[in-house]
DSSP file (Angstrom, degrees, kcal/mol; ACC not computed):
  #  RESIDUE AA STRUCTURE BP1 BP2  ACC     N-H-->O    O-->H-N    N-H-->O    O-->H-N    TCO  KAPPA ALPHA  PHI   PSI    X-CA   Y-CA   Z-CA
    1    1 A M              0   0    0      0, 0.0   121,-2.9     0, 0.0     2,-0.4   0.000 360.0 360.0 360.0 140.6    2.8   12.0   -0.4
    2    2 A D  E     -A  121   0A   0    119,-0.2     2,-0.4   117,-0.0   119,-0.2  -0.760 360.0-165.7 -95.6 143.3    0.6   12.2    2.6
    3    3 A I  E     -A  120   0A   0    117,-2.7   117,-3.6    -2,-0.4     2,-0.7  -0.996  11.0-150.7-130.2 129.8   -2.5   10.0    2.9
    4    4 A Q  E     -A  119   0A   0     -2,-0.4   115,-0.2   115,-0.2     2,-0.2  -0.898  18.1-158.3-100.1 114.7   -5.3   10.5    5.5
    5    5 A T        -     0   0    0    113,-3.1     3,-0.1    -2,-0.7     7,-0.0  -0.546  10.0-163.0 -90.4 161.1   -6.9    7.2    6.3
    6    6 A T        +     0   0    0     -2,-0.2     2,-0.3   111,-0.1    -1,-0.1   0.571  64.9  35.0-122.0 -14.1  -10.4    7.0    7.7
    7    7 A T  S    S-     0   0    0      1,-0.1   109,-0.3   111,-0.1   111,-0.2  -0.844  84.9-100.7-136.1 173.4  -10.9    3.5    9.2
    8    8 A R  S    S+     0   0    0     -2,-0.3   108,-2.0     1,-0.2     2,-0.4   0.925 109.7  19.3 -64.0 -44.7   -8.8    0.9   10.9
    9    9 A T  S    S+     0   0    0    106,-0.2     2,-0.3   105,-0.1    -1,-0.2  -0.993  80.2 135.8-129.1 132.5   -8.3   -1.2    7.8
   10   10 A E  E     -B  113   0B   0    103,-1.7   103,-2.8    -2,-0.4     2,-0.5  -0.979  45.2-122.9-165.9 158.2   -8.7    0.1    4.2
   11   11 A L  E     -B  112   0B   0     -2,-0.3     2,-0.5   101,-0.2   101,-0.2  -0.941  24.7-164.1-107.9 127.5   -7.2    0.0    0.8
   12   12 A I  E     -B  111   0B   0     99,-2.9    99,-2.5    -2,-0.5     2,-0.5  -0.956  17.4-133.8-117.3 118.4   -6.5    3.4   -0.7
   13   13 A D  E     +B  110   0B   0     -2,-0.5    97,-0.2    97,-0.2     3,-0.1  -0.578  30.6 168.5 -72.8 117.7   -5.9    3.6   -4.5
   14   14 A I     >  +     0   0    0     95,-2.9     4,-2.1    -2,-0.5     3,-0.2   0.170  40.1 113.4-113.8  14.9   -2.8    5.8   -5.0
   15   15 A T  H  > S+     0   0    0     94,-0.7     4,-2.8     1,-0.2     5,-0.2   0.904  75.9  50.8 -56.8 -46.8   -2.3    5.0   -8.7
   16   16 A D  H  > S+     0   0    0      1,-0.2     4,-2.2     2,-0.2    -1,-0.2   0.869 110.3  50.2 -62.1 -36.0   -3.1    8.5  -10.0
   17   17 A R  H  > S+     0   0    0     -3,-0.2     4,-2.0     2,-0.2    -1,-0.2   0.863 110.4  49.8 -70.0 -35.4   -0.7   10.0   -7.5
   18   18 A V  H  X S+     0   0    0     -4,-2.1     4,-2.2     2,-0.2    -2,-0.2   0.931 110.9  49.8 -66.5 -45.4    2.0    7.6   -8.7
   19   19 A R  H  X S+     0   0    0     -4,-2.8     4,-2.6     1,-0.2    -2,-0.2   0.915 110.6  50.6 -57.7 -43.3    1.3    8.5  -12.3
   20   20 A A  H  X S+     0   0    0     -4,-2.2     4,-2.9     1,-0.2    -1,-0.2   0.891 108.5  51.6 -63.6 -39.5    1.5   12.2  -11.4
   21   21 A A  H  X S+     0   0    0     -4,-2.0     4,-1.6     2,-0.2    -1,-0.2   0.900 110.9  48.2 -64.8 -39.9    4.9   11.7   -9.7
   22   22 A I  H  X>S+     0   0    0     -4,-2.2     5,-0.9     2,-0.2     4,-0.9   0.936 113.5  46.9 -65.1 -45.8    6.3    9.9  -12.7
   23   23 A K  H ><5S+     0   0    0     -4,-2.6     3,-1.0     1,-0.2    -2,-0.2   0.929 111.1  51.7 -61.1 -45.7    5.0   12.6  -15.1
   24   24 A E  H 3<5S+     0   0    0     -4,-2.9    -1,-0.2     1,-0.3    -2,-0.2   0.820 105.4  56.9 -61.0 -32.0    6.4   15.4  -12.8
   25   25 A S  H 3<5S-     0   0    0     -4,-1.6    -1,-0.3    -5,-0.2    -2,-0.2   0.730 100.4-135.9 -73.0 -21.0    9.8   13.7  -12.8
   26   26 A G  T <<5 +     0   0    0     -3,-1.0     2,-0.4    -4,-0.9    -3,-0.1   0.612  48.7 154.9  74.9  11.2   10.0   13.8  -16.6
   27   27 A T      < -     0   0    0     -5,-0.9    -1,-0.3     1,-0.2     3,-0.1  -0.587  24.6-179.3 -77.3 126.8   11.3   10.2  -16.6
   28   28 A E  S    S+     0   0    0     -2,-0.4    71,-2.7     1,-0.3    70,-0.4   0.851  72.4  13.3 -89.4 -42.0   10.6    8.4  -19.9
   29   29 A N  S    S+     0   0    0     68,-0.2   100,-3.8    69,-0.2    -1,-0.3  -1.000  91.5  73.7-140.2 137.0   12.1    5.0  -18.9
   30   30 A G  E    S-DE  96 128C   0     66,-2.1    66,-2.8    -2,-0.4     2,-0.3  -0.964  73.0 -60.7 164.2-146.6   13.2    3.6  -15.6
   31   31 A I  E     -DE  95 127C   0     96,-2.3    96,-3.1    -2,-0.3     2,-0.5  -0.976  28.8-147.1-135.8 152.6   11.7    2.3  -12.5
   32   32 A C  E     -DE  94 126C   0     62,-3.0    62,-3.0    -2,-0.3     2,-0.6  -0.979  10.3-159.4-119.0 126.0    9.3    3.7   -9.8
   33   33 A V  E     -DE  93 125C   0     92,-3.3    92,-2.7    -2,-0.5     2,-0.5  -0.932   5.6-169.6-108.3 121.1    9.7    2.5   -6.2
   34   34 A V  E     +DE  92 124C   0     58,-2.8    58,-2.2    -2,-0.6     2,-0.3  -0.950  20.2 160.4-110.0 123.7    6.6    3.1   -4.0
   35   35 A S  E     -DE  91 123C   0     88,-2.6    88,-3.0    -2,-0.5     2,-0.4  -0.961  29.9-144.1-144.0 159.0    7.2    2.5   -0.3
   36   36 A T  E     - E   0 122C   0     54,-2.2    86,-0.2    -2,-0.3     7,-0.1  -0.948   9.3-150.7-123.1 146.9    5.9    3.3    3.1
   37   37 A R        +     0   0    0     84,-0.9     2,-0.4    -2,-0.4    85,-0.1   0.386  68.5 103.1 -91.8   2.3    7.8    3.9    6.3
   38   38 A H    >   -     0   0    0     83,-0.3     3,-0.9     1,-0.1    -2,-0.1  -0.720  60.1-154.4 -97.2 134.1    5.0    2.5    8.5
   39   39 A S  T 3  S+     0   0    0     -2,-0.4    46,-0.2     1,-0.2    47,-0.1   0.441  96.9  52.3 -84.7   1.1    5.2   -0.9   10.0
   40   40 A T  T 3  S+     0   0    0     45,-0.1    74,-1.5    44,-0.1    75,-0.4  -0.108 104.4  64.0-124.4  35.5    1.4   -1.1   10.2
   41   41 A G  E <   -C  113   0B   0     -3,-0.9     2,-0.3    72,-0.2    72,-0.2  -0.940  62.0-160.9-145.3 166.5    0.8   -0.3    6.5
   42   42 A G  E     -C  112   0B   0     70,-1.7    70,-3.1    -2,-0.3     2,-0.4  -0.940  16.2-132.3-146.2 167.9    1.6   -1.9    3.2
   43   43 A I  E     +C  111   0B   0     46,-1.7     2,-0.3    -2,-0.3    48,-0.3  -0.995  33.5 165.4-123.2 126.5    1.9   -1.3   -0.5
   44   44 A I  E     -C  110   0B   0     66,-1.9    66,-3.0    -2,-0.4     2,-0.5  -0.932  29.8-139.7-136.4 162.3    0.2   -3.7   -2.9
   45   45 A I  E     +C  109   0B   0     -2,-0.3     2,-0.3    64,-0.2    64,-0.2  -0.994  47.1 118.4-121.3 125.1   -0.7   -3.9   -6.6
   46   46 A N  E     -C  108   0B   0     62,-2.0    62,-2.5    -2,-0.5     2,-0.2  -0.942  63.9 -54.8-166.2-176.1   -4.1   -5.5   -7.5
   47   47 A E  E     -C  107   0B   0     -2,-0.3     2,-1.4    60,-0.2    60,-0.2  -0.517  40.3-134.6 -77.2 138.7   -7.4   -4.8   -9.1
   48   48 A N        +     0   0    0     58,-0.7     2,-0.4    -2,-0.2    -1,-0.1  -0.633  54.4 136.6 -94.2  77.3   -9.5   -1.9   -7.8
   49   49 A E     >  -     0   0    0     -2,-1.4     4,-2.9     1,-0.1     3,-0.3  -0.991  57.5-130.4-125.1 132.1  -12.8   -3.6   -7.6
   50   50 A R  H  > S+     0   0    0     -2,-0.4     4,-2.0     1,-0.3     5,-0.2   0.865 106.5  46.8 -51.2 -47.8  -15.1   -3.1   -4.6
   51   51 A G  H  > S+     0   0    0      1,-0.2     4,-2.3     2,-0.2    -1,-0.3   0.900 113.5  48.7 -63.6 -40.9  -15.7   -6.8   -3.9
   52   52 A L  H  > S+     0   0    0     -3,-0.3     4,-2.6     2,-0.2    -2,-0.2   0.901 108.0  54.0 -67.2 -40.6  -12.0   -7.7   -4.3
   53   53 A R  H  X S+     0   0    0     -4,-2.9     4,-1.9     1,-0.2    -1,-0.2   0.928 111.6  46.2 -57.9 -43.2  -11.0   -4.9   -1.9
   54   54 A S  H  X S+     0   0    0     -4,-2.0     4,-2.5    -5,-0.3    -2,-0.2   0.897 110.7  52.9 -64.5 -41.0  -13.4   -6.3    0.6
   55   55 A D  H  X S+     0   0    0     -4,-2.3     4,-2.6     2,-0.2    -2,-0.2   0.885 106.7  52.8 -62.8 -38.9  -12.1   -9.9    0.0
   56   56 A I  H  X S+     0   0    0     -4,-2.6     4,-2.3     2,-0.2    -1,-0.2   0.933 111.2  45.6 -62.9 -45.5   -8.5   -8.7    0.6
   57   57 A L  H  X S+     0   0    0     -4,-1.9     4,-2.0     1,-0.2    -2,-0.2   0.892 113.0  50.7 -65.6 -38.4   -9.4   -7.2    3.9
   58   58 A D  H  X S+     0   0    0     -4,-2.5     4,-2.3     2,-0.2    -2,-0.2   0.897 109.0  52.0 -63.8 -40.0  -11.5  -10.4    4.8
   59   59 A M  H  X S+     0   0    0     -4,-2.6     4,-2.7     2,-0.2     5,-0.2   0.922 108.5  50.3 -62.1 -44.5   -8.5  -12.6    3.9
   60   60 A L  H  X S+     0   0    0     -4,-2.3     4,-2.7     1,-0.2    -1,-0.2   0.898 110.9  49.4 -61.6 -39.9   -6.2  -10.5    6.2
   61   61 A E  H  < S+     0   0    0     -4,-2.0    -1,-0.2     2,-0.2    -2,-0.2   0.893 112.2  48.3 -65.1 -39.9   -8.7  -10.9    9.0
   62   62 A A  H  < S+     0   0    0     -4,-2.3    -2,-0.2     1,-0.2    -1,-0.2   0.899 116.8  41.9 -67.7 -40.3   -8.9  -14.6    8.5
   63   63 A L  H  < S+     0   0    0     -4,-2.7    -2,-0.2     1,-0.3    -1,-0.2   0.880 132.9  19.9 -74.5 -38.4   -5.1  -15.1    8.3
   64   64 A V  S  < S-     0   0    0     -4,-2.7    -1,-0.3    -5,-0.2    -2,-0.1  -0.762  84.7-150.7-134.7  86.2   -4.3  -12.7   11.2
   65   65 A P        -     0   0    0      0, 0.0     3,-0.3     0, 0.0    -3,-0.1  -0.232   9.4-140.1 -60.7 144.2   -7.4  -12.2   13.4
   66   66 A E  S    S+     0   0    0      1,-0.2     2,-1.4    14,-0.1    14,-0.3   0.910  93.7  57.4 -70.1 -43.2   -7.6   -8.9   15.3
   67   67 A N  S    S+     0   0    0      2,-0.1     2,-0.3    13,-0.1    -1,-0.2  -0.510  80.8 113.0 -96.4  69.1   -9.0  -10.3   18.5
   68   68 A K  S    S-     0   0    0     -2,-1.4     2,-1.3    -3,-0.3    12,-0.1  -0.928  75.7-101.9-132.3 157.3   -6.3  -12.7   19.5
   69   69 A S        +     0   0    0     -2,-0.3     2,-0.3    10,-0.0    -2,-0.1  -0.678  49.3 171.8 -85.4  95.7   -3.8  -12.8   22.3
   70   70 A Y    >   -     0   0    0     -2,-1.3     3,-0.9     1,-0.1     4,-0.3  -0.798  39.7-127.1-102.2 147.2   -0.5  -11.6   20.7
   71   71 A A  G >  S+     0   0    0     -2,-0.3     3,-1.6     1,-0.2     4,-0.2   0.883 108.7  57.6 -58.9 -40.5    2.6  -10.8   22.8
   72   72 A H  G >>>S+     0   0    0      1,-0.3     3,-2.2     2,-0.2     4,-1.8   0.745  87.7  76.8 -65.5 -22.4    3.0   -7.4   21.1
   73   73 A N  G <45S+     0   0    0     -3,-0.9    -1,-0.3     1,-0.3    -2,-0.2   0.722  80.4  70.0 -62.6 -18.9   -0.5   -6.4   22.3
   74   74 A Q  G <45S+     0   0    0     -3,-1.6    -1,-0.3    -4,-0.3    -2,-0.2   0.727 110.3  33.4 -67.8 -20.1    0.9   -5.9   25.8
   75   75 A I  T <45S-     0   0    0     -3,-2.2    -2,-0.2    -4,-0.2    -1,-0.1   0.878 143.9  -5.6 -98.1 -56.2    2.7   -2.8   24.3
   76   76 A D  T  <5S-     0   0    0     -4,-1.8    -3,-0.2     0, 0.0    -2,-0.1   0.533  75.8-129.0-123.2 -10.9    0.4   -1.3   21.7
   77   77 A N  S   <S+     0   0    0     -5,-0.6    -4,-0.2    -7,-0.1    -3,-0.1   0.850  86.0  96.2  58.8  35.9   -2.6   -3.6   21.2
   78   78 A N    >>  +     0   0    0     -6,-0.2     4,-1.5     2,-0.1     3,-0.7   0.031  31.7 127.2-140.2  29.9   -2.0   -3.6   17.4
   79   79 A A  H 3> S+     0   0    0      1,-0.3     4,-2.6     2,-0.2     5,-0.2   0.862  72.1  60.9 -58.1 -37.0    0.0   -6.8   16.8
   80   80 A D  H 3> S+     0   0    0    -14,-0.3     4,-2.5     1,-0.2    -1,-0.3   0.891 102.8  51.5 -58.8 -38.8   -2.5   -7.9   14.1
   81   81 A A  H <> S+     0   0    0     -3,-0.7     4,-1.9     2,-0.2    -1,-0.2   0.910 110.9  47.3 -65.0 -42.4   -1.7   -4.8   12.1
   82   82 A H  H  X S+     0   0    0     -4,-1.5     4,-1.5     2,-0.2    -2,-0.2   0.918 113.4  48.0 -63.7 -44.0    2.1   -5.5   12.3
   83   83 A L  H  X S+     0   0    0     -4,-2.6     4,-1.3     1,-0.2    -2,-0.2   0.888 110.7  50.7 -67.4 -39.3    1.7   -9.1   11.3
   84   84 A R  H  X S+     0   0    0     -4,-2.5     4,-1.6    -5,-0.2    -1,-0.2   0.889 106.9  55.3 -64.0 -38.5   -0.6   -8.3    8.4
   85   85 A A  H  X S+     0   0    0     -4,-1.9     4,-2.8     1,-0.2    -1,-0.2   0.859 101.4  58.1 -63.2 -34.7    1.9   -5.8    7.2
   86   86 A V  H  < S+     0   0    0     -4,-1.5    -1,-0.2     1,-0.2    -2,-0.2   0.899 106.6  49.1 -59.9 -40.0    4.6   -8.5    7.2
   87   87 A L  H  < S+     0   0    0     -4,-1.3    -1,-0.2    -3,-0.2    -2,-0.2   0.852 117.5  39.9 -67.8 -34.6    2.4  -10.5    4.7
   88   88 A L  H  < S-     0   0    0     -4,-1.6    -2,-0.2     1,-0.1    -1,-0.2   0.871 100.0-136.9 -85.9 -39.4    1.8   -7.5    2.4
   89   89 A G     <  -     0   0    0     -4,-2.8   -46,-1.7    -5,-0.2    -1,-0.1  -0.083  14.9-104.2  92.0 160.2    5.2   -5.9    2.3
   90   90 A A  S    S+     0   0    0    -48,-0.2   -54,-2.2    -4,-0.1     2,-0.3   0.335  89.0  33.8-105.7   4.3    6.2   -2.2    2.4
   91   91 A S  E     -D   35   0C   0    -48,-0.3     2,-0.3   -56,-0.2   -56,-0.2  -0.981  50.8-157.8-155.4 164.9    7.0   -1.5   -1.2
   92   92 A A  E     -D   34   0C   0    -58,-2.2   -58,-2.8    -2,-0.3     2,-0.5  -0.987  14.2-145.4-144.0 143.5    6.4   -2.2   -4.9
   93   93 A V  E     -D   33   0C   0     -2,-0.3   -60,-0.2   -60,-0.2    -2,-0.0  -0.949  18.5-173.1-112.4 128.1    8.7   -1.6   -7.9
   94   94 A I  E     -D   32   0C   0    -62,-3.0   -62,-3.0    -2,-0.5     9,-0.1  -0.978  22.0-125.6-125.3 126.0    7.0   -0.6  -11.1
   95   95 A P  E     -D   31   0C   0      0, 0.0     7,-3.0     0, 0.0     2,-0.5  -0.349  20.6-145.6 -63.7 150.7    8.7   -0.3  -14.5
   96   96 A V  E     +DF  30 101C   0    -66,-2.8   -66,-2.1     5,-0.2     2,-0.4  -0.987  23.3 169.7-120.4 124.7    8.3    3.1  -16.3
   97   97 A E  E >   - F   0 100C   0      3,-2.4     3,-1.5    -2,-0.5   -68,-0.2  -0.998  68.1  -2.4-135.9 132.6    8.1    3.1  -20.1
   98   98 A G  T 3  S-     0   0    0    -70,-0.4   -69,-0.2    -2,-0.4   -70,-0.1   0.782 129.4 -58.5  61.3  27.1    7.2    6.1  -22.3
   99   99 A G  T 3  S+     0   0    0    -71,-2.7    -1,-0.3     1,-0.2   -70,-0.1   0.595 118.5 100.3  80.6  11.1    6.7    8.2  -19.2
  100  100 A H  E <  S-F   97   0C   0     -3,-1.5    -3,-2.4   -72,-0.4    -1,-0.2  -0.946  78.7-104.5-129.9 149.1    4.0    5.9  -17.8
  101  101 A P  E     -F   96   0C   0      0, 0.0     2,-1.2     0, 0.0    -5,-0.2  -0.496  34.7-124.1 -67.9 139.6    3.9    3.1  -15.1
  102  102 A V        +     0   0    0     -7,-3.0     2,-0.3    -2,-0.2    -6,-0.0  -0.739  52.4 150.5 -88.7  97.8    3.8   -0.3  -16.6
  103  103 A L        -     0   0    0     -2,-1.2    -9,-0.0    -9,-0.1     6,-0.0  -0.926  47.4-104.3-125.8 150.6    0.7   -1.8  -15.0
  104  104 A G    >   -     0   0    0     -2,-0.3     3,-1.4     1,-0.1    -1,-0.0  -0.226  44.7 -94.3 -67.5 165.5   -1.8   -4.4  -16.3
  105  105 A T  T 3  S+     0   0    0      1,-0.3    -1,-0.1   -58,-0.0    -2,-0.0   0.842 125.5  30.1 -49.9 -40.9   -5.2   -3.3  -17.5
  106  106 A W  T 3  S+     0   0    0    -59,-0.1   -58,-0.7     2,-0.0    -1,-0.3   0.364  94.9 116.4-104.4   4.7   -6.8   -3.9  -14.2
  107  107 A Q  E <   + C   0  47B   0     -3,-1.4     2,-0.3   -60,-0.2   -60,-0.2  -0.552  34.9 174.3 -83.7 139.3   -3.9   -3.2  -11.9
  108  108 A S  E     - C   0  46B   0    -62,-2.5   -62,-2.0    -2,-0.3     2,-0.5  -0.933  30.5-119.8-132.6 157.8   -3.8   -0.3   -9.4
  109  109 A V  E     - C   0  45B   0     -2,-0.3   -95,-2.9   -64,-0.2   -94,-0.7  -0.872  35.1-169.3-100.7 130.9   -1.4    0.7   -6.7
  110  110 A F  E     -BC  13  44B   0    -66,-3.0   -66,-1.9    -2,-0.5     2,-0.5  -0.935  25.6-147.1-123.4 142.1   -2.7    0.7   -3.1
  111  111 A F  E     -BC  12  43B   0    -99,-2.5   -99,-2.9    -2,-0.4     2,-0.7  -0.927  27.1-148.6 -92.3 131.9   -1.6    1.9    0.2
  112  112 A V  E     -BC  11  42B   0    -70,-3.1   -70,-1.7    -2,-0.5     2,-0.4  -0.912   3.8-153.2-108.3 113.8   -3.1   -0.6    2.8
  113  113 A E  E     +BC  10  41B   0   -103,-2.8  -103,-1.7    -2,-0.7   -72,-0.2  -0.713  22.1 167.1 -83.3 130.6   -4.0    0.9    6.1
  114  114 A L  S    S+     0   0    0    -74,-1.5   -73,-0.2    -2,-0.4  -105,-0.1   0.423  74.5  29.1-123.1  -4.6   -3.9   -1.7    8.9
  115  115 A D  S    S-     0   0    0    -75,-0.4  -106,-0.2  -108,-0.2  -107,-0.2  -0.199 102.7-176.5-152.2  49.6   -4.0    0.5   12.1
  116  116 A G        +     0   0    0   -108,-2.0  -108,-0.2  -109,-0.3     2,-0.1  -0.168  52.8  75.8 -97.7-169.5   -5.9    3.6   11.3
  117  117 A P  S    S+     0   0    0      0, 0.0     2,-0.3     0, 0.0  -111,-0.1   0.491  78.3 123.2 -78.3 146.2   -7.3    6.1   11.1
  118  118 A R        -     0   0    0   -111,-0.2  -113,-3.1    -2,-0.1     2,-0.6  -0.950  66.2 -98.4-154.2 168.5   -4.0    8.0   10.7
  119  119 A T  E     -A    4   0A   0     -2,-0.3     2,-0.3  -115,-0.2  -115,-0.2  -0.914  49.6-172.3 -94.4 124.4   -2.0   10.4    8.6
  120  120 A R  E     -A    3   0A   0   -117,-3.6  -117,-2.7    -2,-0.6     2,-0.4  -0.745  16.8-140.2-117.3 161.7    0.4    8.2    6.6
  121  121 A H  E     -A    2   0A   0     -2,-0.3   -84,-0.9  -119,-0.2     2,-0.4  -0.987  11.8-170.5-125.8 134.5    3.3    8.9    4.3
  122  122 A V  E     -E   36   0C   0   -121,-2.9     2,-0.4    -2,-0.4   -86,-0.2  -0.987  14.1-144.7-121.8 131.0    4.2    7.1    1.1
  123  123 A D  E     -E   35   0C   0    -88,-3.0   -88,-2.6    -2,-0.4     2,-0.5  -0.785  10.1-167.7 -95.0 137.4    7.4    7.7   -0.8
  124  124 A V  E     +E   34   0C   0     -2,-0.4     2,-0.4   -90,-0.2   -90,-0.2  -0.972   9.8 180.0-124.7 114.0    7.5    7.6   -4.6
  125  125 A K  E     -E   33   0C   0    -92,-2.7   -92,-3.3    -2,-0.5     2,-0.5  -0.957  11.0-159.0-117.8 131.0   11.0    7.5   -6.0
  126  126 A I  E     -E   32   0C   0     -2,-0.4     2,-0.6   -94,-0.2   -94,-0.2  -0.942   2.0-162.9-113.1 126.2   11.7    7.4   -9.8
  127  127 A L  E     -E   31   0C   0    -96,-3.1   -96,-2.3    -2,-0.5     2,-0.2  -0.935  20.3-130.0-109.7 121.6   15.0    6.1  -11.1
  128  128 A K  E      E   30   0C   0     -2,-0.6   -98,-0.3   -98,-0.2  -101,-0.0  -0.486 360.0 360.0 -73.5 137.5   15.8    7.0  -14.7
  129  129 A G              0   0    0   -100,-3.8   -99,-0.2    -2,-0.2    -1,-0.1   0.417 360.0 360.0 -98.1 360.0   16.9    4.1  -16.8
């Protein structure tokens, strides 16, 4: 799936698209792997609440400040995005039961943009169990 991001850092809820991919696959039981090929993006599972989304972005800024002298900035000036992606990871594995992703009541799947705005690609692969 392609995602168009609109700001440098943002969380984009892709849960409905993941659900649709599982439904389209016809898989009743198995696992769903959601991954990104981008080294300045991440995949996370967490609650889709406005304040929490803001807190996550604030945490990433506190842990890996944007305006710091990183060695990689001599090449692309986006080292903070790469380092933040290391903290988040590039994939999530979700069980599939009864044709639905097994997520907690408040859990959503997010693509995390760390160096946008850009057009990004997320892969959703479903393995039948």
